[in-house]
N, C-alpha and C positions, 0 to 999 in steps of 0.2 A: 390549607388543607386538602381543597378540593382543587389543586392546580392539577393540570395535567403532567405527567411525570416526562414528558418530552418535549415541556415547554424551558426555553432557553431563557436563563436568569442572567442578570446583567451583574456577574459577581465580582467583577474587578473591581465595582465603585467602594466595596470594603477594604482595596488593599491602597486606596487611594485618599481614604480619611485622615487628617492630622495626628491622630493616634492610633494605636494597636490594638488589635484584638478587642472591636465595641460589642456592648450586647446591644440588641435591638430589642426594647418592649413592645410589646402587643399593645394598641389601646384596648383591645378586649380581645380575653385569653379564649383562646381554640379547645374545644373539648377534644379530646384524645379517648379510643377507646383501649381498651386492657384485655390482653388473648385470655379467650375462656380457660377455665380448670387450672388457670395458675393461683399461685398463694397469698396473692398480697389483697390484705383485706384492708380498703381504704372506707371513710366515712363520706365521705363526696365525690363525685366523678372527676376523676383526671383530668385538669387543666395546663396545658401549653401557653406558658407567658410573655416567651420570649425566645431569643437563640444567640449563643455566643459565636463571633465567628474567630478562628484559628486558622492558621496555617498549618501546612504539612509538608515537610522535605522529602526528598527520594528514596527515603525510608520509612515513608508512611508514620513518620514521629510527629506529634502536632509541638507546633513552634510557632511563634507570634507572626503576625500577618505581616509585620515590619522586616523579619528577617530574610536575609539575602537567597538564603537557600531553599526558603518556601515556594514548590512549585507548583499548591494549588492551593483553595483554602475549604476549609470541612466548618458545617454546621452543627452545632450542637444545642438541640432544642431544649428548652428548661421547662420540668414540670412542675406545677405546684400539687403535690398529694398531702391531703388532712385523712 
């Protein structure tokens, strides 16, 4: 969460795994903030527990990381909300 946004991440490793669209579970959940003034009522702080790696084609549609039309990778953070 504290990584500089200009830091290069070696994302190509995710397209070389023996299975498509991996889910990476974090060993320790990361706290995430919620925009103030929102309408979300939660009983515990929002925690990011992992991330799902998927591909995106030239039309920005989500696809498998194994799809030959994948042009880039997407990361979807997986929160735990209570």
